[in-house]
CHARMM internal coordinates of N, CA and C (Angstrom, degrees):
IC EDIT
DIST 1 N 1 CA 1.3749
DIST 1 CA 1 C 1.5052
ANGL 1 N 1 CA 1 C 111.42
DIST 1 C 2 N 1.2542
ANGL 1 CA 1 C 2 N 121.89
DIHE 1 N 1 CA 1 C 2 N 135.66
DIST 2 N 2 CA 1.4779
ANGL 1 C 2 N 2 CA 124.01
DIHE 1 CA 1 C 2 N 2 CA 176.00
DIST 2 CA 2 C 1.4799
ANGL 2 N 2 CA 2 C 108.82
DIHE 1 C 2 N 2 CA 2 C -102.92
DIST 2 C 3 N 1.2742
ANGL 2 CA 2 C 3 N 114.56
DIHE 2 N 2 CA 2 C 3 N 138.75
DIST 3 N 3 CA 1.5062
ANGL 2 C 3 N 3 CA 123.13
DIHE 2 CA 2 C 3 N 3 CA 176.00
DIST 3 CA 3 C 1.5049
ANGL 3 N 3 CA 3 C 108.80
DIHE 2 C 3 N 3 CA 3 C -136.90
DIST 3 C 4 N 1.3729
ANGL 3 CA 3 C 4 N 116.16
DIHE 3 N 3 CA 3 C 4 N 161.60
DIST 4 N 4 CA 1.4444
ANGL 3 C 4 N 4 CA 119.42
DIHE 3 CA 3 C 4 N 4 CA 176.93
DIST 4 CA 4 C 1.5152
ANGL 4 N 4 CA 4 C 108.53
DIHE 3 C 4 N 4 CA 4 C -73.88
DIST 4 C 5 N 1.3803
ANGL 4 CA 4 C 5 N 111.13
DIHE 4 N 4 CA 4 C 5 N 170.12
DIST 5 N 5 CA 1.4662
ANGL 4 C 5 N 5 CA 118.77
DIHE 4 CA 4 C 5 N 5 CA -178.41
DIST 5 CA 5 C 1.5377
ANGL 5 N 5 CA 5 C 111.58
DIHE 4 C 5 N 5 CA 5 C -61.16
DIST 5 C 6 N 1.3886
ANGL 5 CA 5 C 6 N 116.91
DIHE 5 N 5 CA 5 C 6 N -39.15
DIST 6 N 6 CA 1.4472
ANGL 5 C 6 N 6 CA 119.34
DIHE 5 CA 5 C 6 N 6 CA -178.78
DIST 6 CA 6 C 1.5507
ANGL 6 N 6 CA 6 C 111.25
DIHE 5 C 6 N 6 CA 6 C -72.18
DIST 6 C 7 N 1.3314
ANGL 6 CA 6 C 7 N 117.07
DIHE 6 N 6 CA 6 C 7 N -33.14
DIST 7 N 7 CA 1.4003
ANGL 6 C 7 N 7 CA 119.82
DIHE 6 CA 6 C 7 N 7 CA 174.83
DIST 7 CA 7 C 1.5954
ANGL 7 N 7 CA 7 C 111.26
DIHE 6 C 7 N 7 CA 7 C -67.94
DIST 7 C 8 N 1.3384
ANGL 7 CA 7 C 8 N 117.43
DIHE 7 N 7 CA 7 C 8 N -35.04
DIST 8 N 8 CA 1.4297
ANGL 7 C 8 N 8 CA 120.34
DIHE 7 CA 7 C 8 N 8 CA 178.68
DIST 8 CA 8 C 1.5269
ANGL 8 N 8 CA 8 C 109.50
DIHE 7 C 8 N 8 CA 8 C -66.53
DIST 8 C 9 N 1.3322
ANGL 8 CA 8 C 9 N 113.97
DIHE 8 N 8 CA 8 C 9 N -39.40
DIST 9 N 9 CA 1.4813
ANGL 8 C 9 N 9 CA 117.36
DIHE 8 CA 8 C 9 N 9 CA 178.24
DIST 9 CA 9 C 1.4856
ANGL 9 N 9 CA 9 C 112.99
DIHE 8 C 9 N 9 CA 9 C -64.13
DIST 9 C 10 N 1.3168
ANGL 9 CA 9 C 10 N 115.89
DIHE 9 N 9 CA 9 C 10 N -40.06
DIST 10 N 10 CA 1.4895
ANGL 9 C 10 N 10 CA 120.04
DIHE 9 CA 9 C 10 N 10 CA 174.85
DIST 10 CA 10 C 1.4431
ANGL 10 N 10 CA 10 C 114.72
DIHE 9 C 10 N 10 CA 10 C -63.50
DIST 10 C 11 N 1.3085
ANGL 10 CA 10 C 11 N 115.72
DIHE 10 N 10 CA 10 C 11 N -43.38
DIST 11 N 11 CA 1.5320
ANGL 10 C 11 N 11 CA 122.21
DIHE 10 CA 10 C 11 N 11 CA 177.34
DIST 11 CA 11 C 1.5419
ANGL 11 N 11 CA 11 C 109.08
DIHE 10 C 11 N 11 CA 11 C -64.53
DIST 11 C 12 N 1.3232
ANGL 11 CA 11 C 12 N 118.74
DIHE 11 N 11 CA 11 C 12 N -40.50
DIST 12 N 12 CA 1.4556
ANGL 11 C 12 N 12 CA 121.92
DIHE 11 CA 11 C 12 N 12 CA -179.43
DIST 12 CA 12 C 1.4458
ANGL 12 N 12 CA 12 C 111.65
DIHE 11 C 12 N 12 CA 12 C -61.50
DIST 12 C 13 N 1.4231
ANGL 12 CA 12 C 13 N 116.28
DIHE 12 N 12 CA 12 C 13 N -38.74
DIST 13 N 13 CA 1.4690
ANGL 12 C 13 N 13 CA 120.13
DIHE 12 CA 12 C 13 N 13 CA -176.43
DIST 13 CA 13 C 1.6007
ANGL 13 N 13 CA 13 C 110.95
DIHE 12 C 13 N 13 CA 13 C -67.11
DIST 13 C 14 N 1.4029
ANGL 13 CA 13 C 14 N 113.99
DIHE 13 N 13 CA 13 C 14 N -21.72
DIST 14 N 14 CA 1.4443
ANGL 13 C 14 N 14 CA 116.05
DIHE 13 CA 13 C 14 N 14 CA 179.31
DIST 14 CA 14 C 1.5265
ANGL 14 N 14 CA 14 C 115.74
DIHE 13 C 14 N 14 CA 14 C -87.77
DIST 14 C 15 N 1.3602
ANGL 14 CA 14 C 15 N 117.83
DIHE 14 N 14 CA 14 C 15 N -12.96
DIST 15 N 15 CA 1.4407
ANGL 14 C 15 N 15 CA 120.49
DIHE 14 CA 14 C 15 N 15 CA 176.05
DIST 15 CA 15 C 1.5692
ANGL 15 N 15 CA 15 C 111.67
DIHE 14 C 15 N 15 CA 15 C -71.64
DIST 15 C 16 N 1.2261
ANGL 15 CA 15 C 16 N 117.71
DIHE 15 N 15 CA 15 C 16 N 135.39
DIST 16 N 16 CA 1.4269
ANGL 15 C 16 N 16 CA 122.08
DIHE 15 CA 15 C 16 N 16 CA 174.37
DIST 16 CA 16 C 1.5397
ANGL 16 N 16 CA 16 C 108.82
DIHE 15 C 16 N 16 CA 16 C -128.45
DIST 16 C 17 N 1.3100
ANGL 16 CA 16 C 17 N 114.42
DIHE 16 N 16 CA 16 C 17 N 138.18
DIST 17 N 17 CA 1.4790
ANGL 16 C 17 N 17 CA 120.57
DIHE 16 CA 16 C 17 N 17 CA 174.48
DIST 17 CA 17 C 1.4549
ANGL 17 N 17 CA 17 C 110.71
DIHE 16 C 17 N 17 CA 17 C -87.90
DIST 17 C 18 N 1.3741
ANGL 17 CA 17 C 18 N 121.83
DIHE 17 N 17 CA 17 C 18 N 125.64
DIST 18 N 18 CA 1.4067
ANGL 17 C 18 N 18 CA 122.11
DIHE 17 CA 17 C 18 N 18 CA 174.60
DIST 18 CA 18 C 1.4982
ANGL 18 N 18 CA 18 C 109.85
DIHE 17 C 18 N 18 CA 18 C -71.22
DIST 18 C 19 N 1.3466
ANGL 18 CA 18 C 19 N 112.89
DIHE 18 N 18 CA 18 C 19 N 156.30
DIST 19 N 19 CA 1.3847
ANGL 18 C 19 N 19 CA 119.46
DIHE 18 CA 18 C 19 N 19 CA 170.77
DIST 19 CA 19 C 1.5223
ANGL 19 N 19 CA 19 C 114.43
DIHE 18 C 19 N 19 CA 19 C -49.28
DIST 19 C 20 N 1.2795
ANGL 19 CA 19 C 20 N 119.04
DIHE 19 N 19 CA 19 C 20 N 138.19
DIST 20 N 20 CA 1.4455
ANGL 19 C 20 N 20 CA 121.43
DIHE 19 CA 19 C 20 N 20 CA -179.39
DIST 20 CA 20 C 1.5001
ANGL 20 N 20 CA 20 C 112.25
DIHE 19 C 20 N 20 CA 20 C -56.85
DIST 20 C 21 N 1.3796
ANGL 20 CA 20 C 21 N 118.85
DIHE 20 N 20 CA 20 C 21 N 133.08
DIST 21 N 21 CA 1.4526
ANGL 20 C 21 N 21 CA 120.26
DIHE 20 CA 20 C 21 N 21 CA 177.86
DIST 21 CA 21 C 1.5663
ANGL 21 N 21 CA 21 C 110.61
DIHE 20 C 21 N 21 CA 21 C -71.12
DIST 21 C 22 N 1.3107
ANGL 21 CA 21 C 22 N 118.48
DIHE 21 N 21 CA 21 C 22 N -12.40
DIST 22 N 22 CA 1.4992
ANGL 21 C 22 N 22 CA 121.68
DIHE 21 CA 21 C 22 N 22 CA -176.71
DIST 22 CA 22 C 1.5687
ANGL 22 N 22 CA 22 C 108.22
DIHE 21 C 22 N 22 CA 22 C -106.91
DIST 22 C 23 N 1.2343
ANGL 22 CA 22 C 23 N 115.19
DIHE 22 N 22 CA 22 C 23 N 125.73
DIST 23 N 23 CA 1.4852
ANGL 22 C 23 N 23 CA 120.44
DIHE 22 CA 22 C 23 N 23 CA 178.17
DIST 23 CA 23 C 1.5634
ANGL 23 N 23 CA 23 C 111.86
DIHE 22 C 23 N 23 CA 23 C -54.08
DIST 23 C 24 N 1.2251
ANGL 23 CA 23 C 24 N 118.59
DIHE 23 N 23 CA 23 C 24 N 132.20
DIST 24 N 24 CA 1.4772
ANGL 23 C 24 N 24 CA 121.07
DIHE 23 CA 23 C 24 N 24 CA 176.92
DIST 24 CA 24 C 1.4948
ANGL 24 N 24 CA 24 C 115.72
DIHE 23 C 24 N 24 CA 24 C 79.52
DIST 24 C 25 N 1.3052
ANGL 24 CA 24 C 25 N 119.56
DIHE 24 N 24 CA 24 C 25 N 8.57
DIST 25 N 25 CA 1.4682
ANGL 24 C 25 N 25 CA 123.41
DIHE 24 CA 24 C 25 N 25 CA 178.68
DIST 25 CA 25 C 1.5012
ANGL 25 N 25 CA 25 C 106.27
DIHE 24 C 25 N 25 CA 25 C -108.75
DIST 25 C 26 N 1.3704
ANGL 25 CA 25 C 26 N 115.93
DIHE 25 N 25 CA 25 C 26 N 101.18
DIST 26 N 26 CA 1.4639
ANGL 25 C 26 N 26 CA 117.76
DIHE 25 CA 25 C 26 N 26 CA 174.89
DIST 26 CA 26 C 1.5003
ANGL 26 N 26 CA 26 C 111.44
DIHE 25 C 26 N 26 CA 26 C -65.90
DIST 26 C 27 N 1.3420
ANGL 26 CA 26 C 27 N 116.41
DIHE 26 N 26 CA 26 C 27 N 147.31
DIST 27 N 27 CA 1.4090
ANGL 26 C 27 N 27 CA 121.40
DIHE 26 CA 26 C 27 N 27 CA 177.65
DIST 27 CA 27 C 1.5549
ANGL 27 N 27 CA 27 C 111.04
DIHE 26 C 27 N 27 CA 27 C -110.28
DIST 27 C 28 N 1.3702
ANGL 27 CA 27 C 28 N 115.77
DIHE 27 N 27 CA 27 C 28 N 146.37
DIST 28 N 28 CA 1.4161
ANGL 27 C 28 N 28 CA 122.73
DIHE 27 CA 27 C 28 N 28 CA 177.12
DIST 28 CA 28 C 1.5002
ANGL 28 N 28 CA 28 C 107.14
DIHE 27 C 28 N 28 CA 28 C -136.58
DIST 28 C 29 N 1.3214
ANGL 28 CA 28 C 29 N 116.29
DIHE 28 N 28 CA 28 C 29 N 142.10
DIST 29 N 29 CA 1.4754
ANGL 28 C 29 N 29 CA 125.07
DIHE 28 CA 28 C 29 N 29 CA 174.94
DIST 29 CA 29 C 1.4852
ANGL 29 N 29 CA 29 C 105.83
DIHE 28 C 29 N 29 CA 29 C -116.58
DIST 29 C 30 N 1.3578
ANGL 29 CA 29 C 30 N 112.49
DIHE 29 N 29 CA 29 C 30 N 129.32
DIST 30 N 30 CA 1.5058
ANGL 29 C 30 N 30 CA 116.21
DIHE 29 CA 29 C 30 N 30 CA -176.75
DIST 30 CA 30 C 1.4433
ANGL 30 N 30 CA 30 C 106.71
DIHE 29 C 30 N 30 CA 30 C -146.39
DIST 30 C 31 N 1.3250
ANGL 30 CA 30 C 31 N 115.63
DIHE 30 N 30 CA 30 C 31 N 167.43
DIST 31 N 31 CA 1.5077
ANGL 30 C 31 N 31 CA 122.38
DIHE 30 CA 30 C 31 N 31 CA 178.63
DIST 31 CA 31 C 1.5513
ANGL 31 N 31 CA 31 C 108.57
DIHE 30 C 31 N 31 CA 31 C -131.84
DIST 31 C 32 N 1.3361
ANGL 31 CA 31 C 32 N 110.31
DIHE 31 N 31 CA 31 C 32 N 146.08
DIST 32 N 32 CA 1.5198
ANGL 31 C 32 N 32 CA 115.44
DIHE 31 CA 31 C 32 N 32 CA 176.52
DIST 32 CA 32 C 1.5700
ANGL 32 N 32 CA 32 C 105.78
DIHE 31 C 32 N 32 CA 32 C -126.46
DIST 32 C 33 N 1.3306
ANGL 32 CA 32 C 33 N 118.91
DIHE 32 N 32 CA 32 C 33 N 143.99
DIST 33 N 33 CA 1.4004
ANGL 32 C 33 N 33 CA 126.22
DIHE 32 CA 32 C 33 N 33 CA 176.82
DIST 33 CA 33 C 1.5345
ANGL 33 N 33 CA 33 C 109.88
DIHE 32 C 33 N 33 CA 33 C -116.09
DIST 33 C 34 N 1.3191
ANGL 33 CA 33 C 34 N 116.39
DIHE 33 N 33 CA 33 C 34 N 125.08
DIST 34 N 34 CA 1.4081
ANGL 33 C 34 N 34 CA 123.60
DIHE 33 CA 33 C 34 N 34 CA -177.34
DIST 34 CA 34 C 1.5923
ANGL 34 N 34 CA 34 C 107.93
DIHE 33 C 34 N 34 CA 34 C -83.88
DIST 34 C 35 N 1.3911
ANGL 34 CA 34 C 35 N 113.12
DIHE 34 N 34 CA 34 C 35 N 177.61
DIST 35 N 35 CA 1.4585
ANGL 34 C 35 N 35 CA 118.33
DIHE 34 CA 34 C 35 N 35 CA 179.44
DIST 35 CA 35 C 1.4821
ANGL 35 N 35 CA 35 C 114.85
DIHE 34 C 35 N 35 CA 35 C -62.34
DIST 35 C 36 N 1.2466
ANGL 35 CA 35 C 36 N 115.72
DIHE 35 N 35 CA 35 C 36 N -24.28
DIST 36 N 36 CA 1.5696
ANGL 35 C 36 N 36 CA 123.29
DIHE 35 CA 35 C 36 N 36 CA 178.78
DIST 36 CA 36 C 1.4789
ANGL 36 N 36 CA 36 C 110.90
DIHE 35 C 36 N 36 CA 36 C -83.92
DIST 36 C 37 N 1.3110
ANGL 36 CA 36 C 37 N 122.15
DIHE 36 N 36 CA 36 C 37 N -6.74
DIST 37 N 37 CA 1.4005
ANGL 36 C 37 N 37 CA 123.60
DIHE 36 CA 36 C 37 N 37 CA -177.44
DIST 37 CA 37 C 1.5969
ANGL 37 N 37 CA 37 C 113.35
DIHE 36 C 37 N 37 CA 37 C 90.05
DIST 37 C 38 N 1.2628
ANGL 37 CA 37 C 38 N 115.45
DIHE 37 N 37 CA 37 C 38 N 6.98
DIST 38 N 38 CA 1.5102
ANGL 37 C 38 N 38 CA 116.95
DIHE 37 CA 37 C 38 N 38 CA -177.92
DIST 38 CA 38 C 1.5361
ANGL 38 N 38 CA 38 C 107.47
DIHE 37 C 38 N 38 CA 38 C -79.57
DIST 38 C 39 N 1.2546
ANGL 38 CA 38 C 39 N 120.17
DIHE 38 N 38 CA 38 C 39 N 137.78
DIST 39 N 39 CA 1.4802
ANGL 38 C 39 N 39 CA 127.62
DIHE 38 CA 38 C 39 N 39 CA -178.96
DIST 39 CA 39 C 1.4917
ANGL 39 N 39 CA 39 C 108.67
DIHE 38 C 39 N 39 CA 39 C -104.46
DIST 39 C 40 N 1.3275
ANGL 39 CA 39 C 40 N 115.25
DIHE 39 N 39 CA 39 C 40 N 127.98
DIST 40 N 40 CA 1.4768
ANGL 39 C 40 N 40 CA 120.16
DIHE 39 CA 39 C 40 N 40 CA 175.31
DIST 40 CA 40 C 1.5131
ANGL 40 N 40 CA 40 C 105.34
DIHE 39 C 40 N 40 CA 40 C -116.82
DIST 40 C 41 N 1.3779
ANGL 40 CA 40 C 41 N 117.96
DIHE 40 N 40 CA 40 C 41 N 124.63
DIST 41 N 41 CA 1.4507
ANGL 40 C 41 N 41 CA 122.00
DIHE 40 CA 40 C 41 N 41 CA 176.65
DIST 41 CA 41 C 1.5501
ANGL 41 N 41 CA 41 C 106.92
DIHE 40 C 41 N 41 CA 41 C -96.44
DIST 41 C 42 N 1.3039
ANGL 41 CA 41 C 42 N 117.49
DIHE 41 N 41 CA 41 C 42 N 138.87
DIST 42 N 42 CA 1.4472
ANGL 41 C 42 N 42 CA 123.53
DIHE 41 CA 41 C 42 N 42 CA -179.80
DIST 42 CA 42 C 1.4726
ANGL 42 N 42 CA 42 C 114.09
DIHE 41 C 42 N 42 CA 42 C -135.34
DIST 42 C 43 N 1.3567
ANGL 42 CA 42 C 43 N 115.40
DIHE 42 N 42 CA 42 C 43 N 149.21
DIST 43 N 43 CA 1.4285
ANGL 42 C 43 N 43 CA 122.40
DIHE 42 CA 42 C 43 N 43 CA 173.28
DIST 43 CA 43 C 1.5553
ANGL 43 N 43 CA 43 C 106.81
DIHE 42 C 43 N 43 CA 43 C -109.08
DIST 43 C 44 N 1.2889
ANGL 43 CA 43 C 44 N 118.75
DIHE 43 N 43 CA 43 C 44 N 131.71
DIST 44 N 44 CA 1.4028
ANGL 43 C 44 N 44 CA 121.26
DIHE 43 CA 43 C 44 N 44 CA -177.42
DIST 44 CA 44 C 1.5804
ANGL 44 N 44 CA 44 C 111.27
DIHE 43 C 44 N 44 CA 44 C -120.06
DIST 44 C 45 N 1.2532
ANGL 44 CA 44 C 45 N 119.13
DIHE 44 N 44 CA 44 C 45 N 126.50
DIST 45 N 45 CA 1.4654
ANGL 44 C 45 N 45 CA 121.65
DIHE 44 CA 44 C 45 N 45 CA 172.71
DIST 45 CA 45 C 1.5272
ANGL 45 N 45 CA 45 C 105.48
DIHE 44 C 45 N 45 CA 45 C -111.96
DIST 45 C 46 N 1.3262
ANGL 45 CA 45 C 46 N 115.05
DIHE 45 N 45 CA 45 C 46 N 132.91
DIST 46 N 46 CA 1.4710
ANGL 45 C 46 N 46 CA 117.19
DIHE 45 CA 45 C 46 N 46 CA -171.87
DIST 46 CA 46 C 1.5422
ANGL 46 N 46 CA 46 C 108.23
DIHE 45 C 46 N 46 CA 46 C -141.23
DIST 46 C 47 N 1.3775
ANGL 46 CA 46 C 47 N 113.10
DIHE 46 N 46 CA 46 C 47 N 138.80
DIST 47 N 47 CA 1.4786
ANGL 46 C 47 N 47 CA 117.18
DIHE 46 CA 46 C 47 N 47 CA 177.99
DIST 47 CA 47 C 1.5178
ANGL 47 N 47 CA 47 C 105.87
DIHE 46 C 47 N 47 CA 47 C -151.98
DIST 47 C 48 N 1.3252
ANGL 47 CA 47 C 48 N 118.26
DIHE 47 N 47 CA 47 C 48 N 121.78
DIST 48 N 48 CA 1.4676
ANGL 47 C 48 N 48 CA 125.56
DIHE 47 CA 47 C 48 N 48 CA 177.55
DIST 48 CA 48 C 1.4747
ANGL 48 N 48 CA 48 C 116.28
DIHE 47 C 48 N 48 CA 48 C 34.03
DIST 48 C 49 N 1.3915
ANGL 48 CA 48 C 49 N 114.59
DIHE 48 N 48 CA 48 C 49 N 61.48
DIST 49 N 49 CA 1.4304
ANGL 48 C 49 N 49 CA 120.32
DIHE 48 CA 48 C 49 N 49 CA 176.65
DIST 49 CA 49 C 1.5098
ANGL 49 N 49 CA 49 C 117.13
DIHE 48 C 49 N 49 CA 49 C 81.03
DIST 49 C 50 N 1.2811
ANGL 49 CA 49 C 50 N 120.45
DIHE 49 N 49 CA 49 C 50 N -5.94
DIST 50 N 50 CA 1.4674
ANGL 49 C 50 N 50 CA 125.21
DIHE 49 CA 49 C 50 N 50 CA 172.23
DIST 50 CA 50 C 1.4705
ANGL 50 N 50 CA 50 C 109.88
DIHE 49 C 50 N 50 CA 50 C -100.30
DIST 50 C 51 N 1.3370
ANGL 50 CA 50 C 51 N 117.93
DIHE 50 N 50 CA 50 C 51 N 126.91
DIST 51 N 51 CA 1.4191
ANGL 50 C 51 N 51 CA 124.63
DIHE 50 CA 50 C 51 N 51 CA -172.62
DIST 51 CA 51 C 1.5222
ANGL 51 N 51 CA 51 C 106.94
DIHE 50 C 51 N 51 CA 51 C -123.64
DIST 51 C 52 N 1.3599
ANGL 51 CA 51 C 52 N 118.62
DIHE 51 N 51 CA 51 C 52 N 130.48
DIST 52 N 52 CA 1.4437
ANGL 51 C 52 N 52 CA 120.36
DIHE 51 CA 51 C 52 N 52 CA 169.51
DIST 52 CA 52 C 1.5765
ANGL 52 N 52 CA 52 C 102.44
DIHE 51 C 52 N 52 CA 52 C -119.43
DIST 52 C 53 N 1.3363
ANGL 52 CA 52 C 53 N 117.76
DIHE 52 N 52 CA 52 C 53 N 126.94
DIST 53 N 53 CA 1.4472
ANGL 52 C 53 N 53 CA 123.08
DIHE 52 CA 52 C 53 N 53 CA -179.94
DIST 53 CA 53 C 1.5604
ANGL 53 N 53 CA 53 C 107.74
DIHE 52 C 53 N 53 CA 53 C -120.06
DIST 53 C 54 N 1.2779
ANGL 53 CA 53 C 54 N 115.14
DIHE 53 N 53 CA 53 C 54 N 131.27
DIST 54 N 54 CA 1.5535
ANGL 53 C 54 N 54 CA 122.72
DIHE 53 CA 53 C 54 N 54 CA 175.81
DIST 54 CA 54 C 1.4730
ANGL 54 N 54 CA 54 C 108.15
DIHE 53 C 54 N 54 CA 54 C -116.35
DIST 54 C 55 N 1.3149
ANGL 54 CA 54 C 55 N 115.69
DIHE 54 N 54 CA 54 C 55 N 121.92
DIST 55 N 55 CA 1.4707
ANGL 54 C 55 N 55 CA 122.33
DIHE 54 CA 54 C 55 N 55 CA 179.51
DIST 55 CA 55 C 1.5651
ANGL 55 N 55 CA 55 C 108.33
DIHE 54 C 55 N 55 CA 55 C -112.17
END
COOR INIT
IC SEED 1 N 1 CA 1 C
IC BUILD
């Protein structure tokens, strides 16, 4: 689905990252915009150099 930049910002504000299911793995929610203006939202779990990213 394509949306405008302002719609993407509104949608992004509604995404919430749940607490990590793994003890000691902090969770981060972030977005990336490519050259075409497409926005990808990702959840990242990271611990001591090991990263699991879900898009």
